N, C-alpha and C positions, 0 to 999 in steps of 0.2 A: 832758731826760734824767731818767728816773725812777730813784730810789734804792731799793734793797732792803737788807735786813740780812743779815749773815752769822751763823754760829754764835756768833761773838764779840760779837754785837749792835752791830757797826759798820756804818755806811752804806757800801755798795759804791760805788766811784767808777769810772766808765768810763775806761779807758785809751785814749787816742787814738794813732793811728798816727804814729810819729815823735816823740811827746812825750818830753821829757826826764824823767829820774827825779826831779830836783829839783822840777820843776813839778808832777808827779804827786803826790809826797809832800806838797807844800804844800797841794794841793787836798784830798787825803785827810785831812790833819790838820785843816784848817779845817772840813770837812764833819762831822768827828767830834769837834770841840772839843778837840783834842789839841795839845800842844807837841811839839817834836822830842824832848825829854827823856822825856816820857810815852810816846811811840811807841817810843822806845828801850827803855824798861822793859818795855812790853807784849810786844815782840818778843823780848826777851832780848838785843838787840844793843847796848844802851847808847848811847854817844856816836857810834857808827858811823853812825847815822841822820843826825846833824848833819853829819858829814864828807861823806857821800854827797850831801846837799843842797847842799854847797859845791863839788861836783865833785872831791873828794879821794878817788880810788880806789886809793890806795897804802897798804896792801896791797889788791889787787884783791878784790872780793867773792867769797867762796867759795860753792859750791853749797849748803852748809848754811845760810849766812847768807841767801841768796836764798830758801831754803825757809821759813825762819822769817818773813821779811818777807811772802812770798806767803800764808802761812797767816793772817796778820792782815789784809792789804789786799784779799784775795780776788781776786788776779790770778795767773795761771799763772806758774811760774818761768821758762818760756821767754819769755814776754812781758816779764818784768823784765829778762832777759838782753839783749833787743833794745834796751833803753835804755842799755846799757853800751857802751863802746868795744870794737870787735872787735880781735883781735890785729893789731898793726902800726899801729893808729890811736891817736894821742895826743890826749887831751883837754887843753884849756887852761882852767883854772879861772877865770882873770881875764884880761881884762875879760869880763863877761857880754855876749853878743852877741845881736842881734835884727834881724830883717827886719820892718819895719813893714807891708809889703805882705802878707807871709804871715800876720802876726798879725791883720790886718784880715779875712782870709779865714777863719782858724780861730784863735781866741785861745788860743794855747798857746806854750810855749817848746819849740823843737825841739832835740833833743840834737845834731844835726849842726852846729848853729851854734857849738858849743864845740870842734869839731875844730880842732886846732892849725893846720892848713894852710887852713882855711876862712875866706876873707876876703870872699866875696860869696855872695849867694843865687843858686843856679843856676836856680831857677824864674823869678825876676823880673829877673835880671841886674843886681842892685843891690848896692852895698857894704853889708856888715852894719854896723849901728850899735853903738857901744860906750857911748854916753851920750845923754842927752836932747838932741834937736835944738834945744830952746828954751833951757834953762838950763845945759846941759852937765854935769848930774849923772850920774855913772856909774850903770848899772842895778844894782839889788840882785839877789841870787840869786833864781832863778825861783820857789823855794818861797815867797818873800815877795810874789809878784805877786798881789795880791788883786783890784784893780780894773782891771789892765791899763793902768796909767798911771804917769807919772813920780812918784816918791815925794816930790819936792820941789815941782814946779810944777803937777803933776796933768795934764800934757798926755797925752792918750791915745796909747798905742803905735801904734795904727792910723793916726793922723794924721801920725805921723813919717815915713811912707813918702814924703810929698810932698818931703821934704828929703834923701832918700837919693840918693847919687850913682850914676849909671849907670856900668856897666863897659863 
């Protein structure tokens, strides 16, 4: 993936279909050497950025907030809206969930894994993981996923699929 710069001199980051807002924001911040606090100041959204990375969408992002974010990250507002829960769908901020088989195919956190009623991966018919299959450490928020591995024992997320239970 090739990066380009926007008017704000930030590297553009490609947004992947189904990617969670938390994962995208973490990738954007790392590519541009920013903290959540710095991104909050640049966008004028303050601590809201950190809340969104943790899946706290109460109050729900306003169109104006999404426009401010879009102006900095170089992604259309409509694409950002797709990363948010739709009306009637509740997100569960904890525990962070993961399908190792999906992650092996495309290394990203999918926003649908955090839907309150989502307990399995429909694509692979596997139960979603909530902690490392090796050391049982809960997964950190997706914005902190740098290498795609357990933050405690360093087991790659992709290899965890071997221990996911079939539904």
